[in-house]
C-alpha positions in Angstrom: -10.7 -16.7 10.1 -7.7 -18.6 8.8 -6.5 -21.3 11.1 -4.8 -22.9 8.2 -2.3 -20.0 8.0 -1.3 -20.4 11.6 -0.9 -24.2 11.1 1.2 -23.7 7.9 3.3 -20.9 9.4 4.3 -23.2 12.2 4.9 -26.1 9.8 6.9 -23.9 7.5 9.5 -23.4 10.2 10.4 -25.2 13.4 8.0 -24.8 16.3 10.9 -23.4 18.3 11.6 -20.7 15.6 8.0 -19.6 15.6 7.8 -19.5 19.4 11.1 -17.5 19.4 9.7 -15.0 16.9 6.5 -14.8 19.0 8.3 -14.1 22.2 10.6 -11.6 20.6 7.7 -9.7 19.3 5.9 -9.8 22.6 8.9 -8.3 24.4 9.4 -5.6 21.8 5.7 -4.6 22.0 5.7 -4.6 25.8 8.6 -2.2 25.8 6.5 0.2 23.7 3.1 -0.1 25.4 3.7 -1.8 28.7 0.8 -4.2 28.3 0.6 -7.7 29.8 2.6 -10.2 27.9 -0.2 -12.8 27.7 -2.6 -10.3 26.3 0.0 -9.2 23.6 0.7 -12.8 22.7 -3.0 -13.6 22.4 -3.5 -10.6 20.1 -0.6 -11.7 17.9 -2.0 -15.2 17.6 -5.5 -13.8 16.9 -4.0 -11.7 14.1 -2.4 -14.8 12.6 -5.8 -16.5 12.6 -7.8 -13.5 11.3 -5.3 -11.8 9.0 -2.6 -14.4 8.2 -0.1 -12.0 9.9 3.2 -13.2 11.1 4.6 -12.0 14.5 7.0 -9.8 12.4 4.0 -8.3 10.5 2.3 -7.5 13.9 5.3 -5.5 15.0 6.4 -3.9 11.8 2.9 -2.8 10.8 2.2 -1.7 14.4 -1.0 -3.8 14.7 -0.8 -3.2 18.4 -1.7 0.5 17.7 -4.6 0.0 15.3 -8.1 -1.5 15.3 -9.4 -4.6 13.4 -10.7 -2.5 10.5 -7.3 -1.1 9.7 -5.5 -4.4 10.3 -7.6 -5.9 7.6 -6.2 -3.4 5.1 -2.7 -4.8 5.1 -1.1 -7.4 2.9 0.4 -9.9 5.3 2.7 -12.9 5.1 -0.1 -15.4 4.4 -1.7 -13.3 1.7 1.7 -12.8 0.0 2.2 -16.6 0.0 -1.2 -17.0 -1.5 -0.3 -14.6 -4.4 3.0 -16.4 -5.0 1.3 -19.8 -5.2 -1.5 -18.4 -7.5 0.7 -16.6 -10.0 4.2 -18.2 -10.0 4.7 -21.6 -11.5 7.4 -23.3 -9.4 8.8 -25.0 -12.5 9.9 -21.6 -13.8 10.9 -19.7 -10.7 14.5 -20.9 -11.1 14.9 -18.6 -14.1 14.7 -15.7 -11.7 16.4 -17.2 -8.7 19.5 -18.3 -10.6 21.4 -15.2 -11.5 23.0 -16.7 -14.6 19.7 -17.9 -16.0 18.2 -14.5 -15.4 21.0 -12.7 -17.1 20.7 -15.0 -20.1 16.9 -14.8 -20.4 16.6 -11.1 -19.8 19.6 -10.1 -21.8 17.6 -7.4 -23.7 17.2 -5.5 -20.5 20.4 -6.4 -18.6 22.5 -3.5 -19.9 25.9 -4.6 -18.7 28.6 -7.2 -19.3 28.8 -10.3 -17.1 30.6 -13.7 -17.0 29.9 -16.9 -15.0 32.7 -18.3 -12.8 31.7 -21.8 -13.9 34.3 -23.0 -16.4 35.7 -19.5 -16.7 39.3 -19.5 -18.0 41.9 -17.1 -16.8 42.2 -15.6 -20.3 38.4 -14.9 -20.4 38.6 -13.4 -16.9 41.4 -11.0 -18.1 39.4 -10.0 -21.1 36.4 -9.3 -18.9 38.1 -7.0 -16.4 40.2 -5.2 -19.0 39.3 -1.5 -18.9 37.3 -1.9 -15.7 37.9 -0.3 -12.4 35.2 -2.0 -10.4 33.3 -5.2 -10.7 30.7 -6.9 -8.5 30.5 -10.6 -7.5 27.2 -12.3 -6.8 26.6 -15.9 -5.7 24.4 -17.7 -8.3 21.5 -18.3 -6.0 21.8 -15.5 -3.5 18.8 -13.5 -2.1 18.4 -10.3 -0.1 21.9 -9.2 -1.0 23.7 -12.1 0.8 27.2 -12.8 -0.4 27.3 -9.9 -2.9 30.7 -8.1 -2.9 32.2 -5.1 -4.7 35.7 -5.5 -6.0 38.1 -2.7 -6.8 40.6 -3.9 -9.5 43.4 -1.7 -8.2 43.3 -3.3 -4.8 45.1 -6.3 -6.2 48.8 -6.4 -7.3 47.9 -8.0 -10.6 45.1 -9.8 -12.4 46.4 -13.2 -11.4 46.2 -12.4 -7.7 42.6 -11.4 -8.1 41.8 -14.5 -10.1 43.3 -16.7 -7.5 41.3 -15.0 -4.8 38.0 -15.5 -6.7 38.7 -19.1 -7.5 39.8 -20.0 -3.9 36.9 -18.3 -2.2 34.1 -18.9 -4.7 35.1 -21.7 -7.0 32.6 -22.0 -9.8 29.7 -20.5 -7.9 29.1 -17.0 -9.0 28.6 -14.3 -11.6 30.9 -11.3 -12.2 29.3 -8.1 -13.5 30.1 -4.6 -14.5 29.6 -2.2 -11.6 26.6 -0.1 -12.7 27.1 3.6 -13.2 23.9 5.2 -12.0 22.3 8.4 -13.1 23.6 11.5 -11.4 20.2 12.5 -10.1 20.1 9.2 -8.1 23.8 9.6 -7.1 23.0 13.0 -5.6 20.9 11.2 -2.9 23.8 8.8 -2.2 26.5 7.8 -4.6 28.4 5.1 -2.7 26.0 2.4 -3.9 23.6 1.6 -6.7 20.2 2.8 -5.3 17.7 0.6 -7.0 14.0 0.7 -7.7 11.8 -2.2 -6.7 8.6 -2.3 -8.8 6.1 -5.1 -7.9 4.0 -6.2 -10.9 1.4 -8.8 -11.8 1.1 -9.9 -15.4 -2.5 -10.9 -16.1 -4.6 -11.1 -19.3 -1.6 -9.9 -21.3 -1.5 -6.7 -19.3 1.2 -5.2 -17.0 -0.2 -4.2 -13.6 2.1 -2.2 -11.4 1.2 -2.6 -7.8 3.8 -0.7 -5.8 7.1 1.0 -6.3 9.9 2.2 -4.0 13.5 3.4 -4.2 16.0 1.6 -1.9 18.7 4.0 -0.8 21.9 2.9 0.8 22.9 4.4 4.1 26.7 4.3 4.3 26.9 0.9 2.6 28.2 -0.2 -0.8 25.3 -2.5 -1.6 21.8 -1.0 -1.1 19.5 -3.5 0.6 16.5 -2.7 2.7 16.6 -6.0 4.6 20.1 -5.1 5.8 19.0 -1.7 7.3 19.0 0.6 4.3 16.1 3.0 3.7 13.2 2.9 1.3 11.1 5.7 -0.2 7.8 5.0 -2.0 7.6 6.1 -5.7 4.3 7.3 -7.2 3.5 4.9 -10.0 1.9 7.6 -12.2 4.7 10.1 -12.1 7.8 8.4 -10.8 8.1 11.1 -8.0 9.0 10.3 -4.4 6.3 11.8 -2.3 7.1 10.6 1.2 10.3 10.5 3.3 12.4 7.4 3.4 12.1 4.9 6.3 14.1 1.9 7.4 13.2 -1.4 9.2 13.8 0.2 12.6 11.3 2.9 12.0 13.8 5.7 11.4 12.4 8.3 9.1 14.6 10.4 6.8 13.5 13.6 5.1 17.1 14.1 3.9 19.9 11.6 3.5 21.9 11.3 6.8 25.2 11.1 4.9 24.8 13.5 2.0 22.1 15.8 3.3 20.3 15.5 0.0 16.5 16.0 -0.1 14.7 12.8 -0.7 11.1 13.9 -1.1 10.4 15.4 -4.5 13.0 13.3 -6.4 11.8 12.6 -9.9 13.1 9.2 -11.0 14.8 9.7 -14.4 13.4 7.9 -17.5 10.2 6.9 -15.6 8.4 6.4 -18.9 11.2 4.1 -20.1 10.9 2.1 -16.8 7.3 1.4 -17.5 8.0 0.6 -21.1 10.8 -1.8 -20.1 8.6 -3.6 -17.6 5.8 -3.9 -20.2 8.1 -6.0 -22.2 10.0 -7.8 -19.4 6.8 -9.3 -17.9 6.2 -11.2 -21.2 9.5 -13.0 -21.2 8.5 -15.7 -18.7 4.7 -15.6 -18.6 4.6 -18.6 -16.2 5.9 -16.3 -13.5 3.5 -13.4 -13.2 4.0 -11.9 -9.7 7.5 -10.4 -9.7 9.4 -7.7 -7.8 11.8 -6.1 -10.3 15.0 -4.5 -9.1 15.9 -1.7 -11.5 18.9 0.6 -11.8 18.7 4.0 -13.6 21.9 4.5 -15.6 22.8 7.8 -17.4 21.1 6.7 -20.5 18.3 4.3 -19.6 16.8 1.9 -16.9 18.2 -1.6 -16.7 17.2 -4.7 -14.8 19.2 -5.9 -11.9 17.1 -8.9 -11.1 13.6 -10.2 -10.7 12.2 -11.7 -7.4 9.5 -14.3 -7.4 8.9 -13.6 -3.7 8.4 -9.9 -4.4 8.0 -8.7 -0.8 5.3 -6.6 0.7 6.6 -5.3 4.0 8.5 -2.3 2.7 5.5 -1.1 0.8 3.6 -0.7 4.1 5.9 1.2 6.5 4.0 3.4 8.8 5.4 6.8 7.6 4.2 6.0 4.1 0.6 5.1 5.0 -1.7 8.0 5.8 -4.0 7.0 8.7 -2.4 3.5 8.9 -4.3 2.2 5.9 -2.5 -0.7 4.2 -2.3 -1.5 0.5 -4.5 -4.6 0.4 -7.1 -2.8 -1.7 -4.5 -2.5 -4.5 -4.0 -6.3 -4.5 -7.7 -7.2 -3.8 -8.6 -8.0 -7.4 -5.7 -10.5 -7.7 -6.3 -12.4 -4.4 
């Protein structure tokens, strides 16, 4: 049992926030199974102690529907934190978390033009947007897609108007990039956003270990992000083929895309062998950070890196429709824990 996780979980956030999360989960579960609130709350706390599971883990992984044997097969919040602490040196994580540093260090895999807003002159800005129809803005330290915005050049009367908007609203904080032109096979699913791969890897003993893979697919939005309600579909790491329907955080399951009607299951990710080759080289660039969730776009000619995440995530790899018999993915991670 892990009382330390429960203690650290409460210390990591305010006690009020933890209690709010606990109560919210209790109410959500009660609406599903009608059980007594105290018994639900006791079970959530017990799962925190036994499996290092957060209240959100308890609900998302539907621990209220499965027994202890199956609960123990899941990667949970506490186990994820343990992996991050073990494999990622805090002194080097900023290379991934700062988008400008990442673009500089991983330039061999970046595959697109970019400029920093810091000390950017108007002349350099004009040179950057010349011959471009669309660009994307990202805050330097953003996570989970927060603050990212797509800009259509023709929405502004002239370059100066756009420049003034950027400087007034963002100052020196941000990076401007080419809008990524994705492969037509990915666009067939949904073409209004860049639908990106998330491949979670551990680099150990000079070897790439791919743990899980998924395709995040936008659902009517311009920026694909699973945390904002978009859907994910697991990718088979051997073949690069999607073998299960997509699912979102609310538990909605999609065999076909609700906007385009395109079939999701059976999609072969283009250039899968090149994805693996690229990651085999990318993991060596900052060997002090070994546990990474790589976001990857597939362009018409090759895969490119969007970003690397030093808190790679684990929840979207364990959605219920993707797990036969509600068996989690802990066994894949076991040798690294």
